[in-house]
N, C-alpha and C positions, 0 to 999 in steps of 0.2 A: 404211397406215402400216406403217414400216419396224418392223422387229426384230432382233435376232442372229442370225443361223442356229440349227441346232439337228441331229442328227443323223438325226432323223425326215423332216430335209429332204432328203437327198441323194440318193434316184434323183428328186427333181424337179428336183434342180439338177442332175445328171450329164445329163439329158435335154437340157435347158435347152442345157448347158455343150457340146453335142456338136451340137445344132441351131446356135447361133451361132458357133460357131468349128470345125466340123469336125477335119482331121486337126490341128489345132493346140487341141484340146479338152483340159483334163485329165480323168484318170483317177477314178472312184469315190473310190481309194486318196489320189491327192492333194488334190482335196476334202476329205474328212475330216481330212486333215493342215494345212489352211489354216483350218479350226472347229476343230479344236482347238491349233492351234500355237501357240506362246509368240511375243508382241508382233503377233499376227493379230489384225484384227475382220474379221468376217465379216457383212454383214447383209442382210439381204432385204427385199423389199417382201413384203407380207403373204400378197398371195394366189401367189406366185413366181414375178410377170412382169419380175422382174429382182432382179441381186446387184450388191455390191461389196467387194472386198475391200484392205484394207492390208495392209504389215506394217513393224513401227515397230522401229527399230535407231539406238539414240543421238540424234542431232537429227532426225532423219529418216524421214518417215513415208512407205513408197513403194506409191503406189496400181498395186495388182498387176495390177484389173475390175475394168471396168464391165461389165453382161450386159443389156440386154433385151430382148423377146422383141420380135420385130420390129413384130405388132400394137398394142402398146405403146409404141412412141416417139413423142417430139415431145410427152408426155402431161404431163412432167414427173418421174418416175419417178426417172432419171437423176441431176437434182438434187437431186432427196431425197435419195434413196442418200449421194452425195455429201456432203452437207450434212451428215447422221448421223456421217457419216468423219473432217469438218473439226471434231466436239467431241468435248472430253475426249483431246486430242492429247498429252497427255502429258510438256507442256514440249517440244516437238518443234517446230523452229523453220520447215520448211519439207516440203513435198510434191513428190514428184518421179513419173515415172512417161513412158512411153516411148508412146508412139503413133506408126502407120505414115504415113508421107507422102503414101500415097494414102487415106488416110480422112479424106474429106473432111468428112463431119458431125460427125467423134471429134473435130475440129482444131480447127472453129467452137465447138462446144460448149467444150471444155476452153481456147482463147482467151477466149471470153463469159466463164468461170467464174475469171478472171484467173489462168491460166499462160501462162508466156512461153517460150519457145525456147531453151535454155542448151545444148544436143549436139546432135548428129545421129550416131548407127550405122551407119554405114554395111553392105550385106547381112546386115542386124539379121533379116528374117523370114524364113522358108522358101520364100516365092516371089522372095526376092534385095531386096526394098526395103528402103530407110532407114527407119530408126525414128527419131523427134526425140524428142529428152529433153527433156521441160517440169516446167517449176519454179514454185511457189505460194507466195509466205512465207504461214506460220499465223499464225489474229489471234492479238495480243501476244506474237508472236517477237518476244527481243531481235535485233535485227542490228548486234551490232556487230563493228567490226572483228576480220582473226582475225591474229594476229600470225605474221610469218614468220623465218624464218633473216636475213634481208638489214635488217630492222627495227634 
């Protein structure tokens, strides 16, 4: 079962974040901000084996994190977390994310979930690797052309 994160989940989420992301892990104060922050959705698997976080600004939902405990990977938890975040996107037209070019499993997951590469950010990560910016149109999103100054 997928549910919203609560402040009672902070210790477990902080430990999992540290396990998954090491030196790039969010600290407990930042996790608290993500749980409580405006425009944020922070969902967890009921057993706290995984979590995902988005931030909505205007017509864009930014997928900030998906993390799944190593022994629970390839069981569908990441898909269920993402599915939950794709519901009730408050009129947003697309979801964006950044993923390291070195993270082949995540790239495969996102491509299978209808994300496409739209940009590259050089030297984005601490190790110097590039980030691919990926986009997915959201269900029901209007894809109307945007007028430019040249129109």
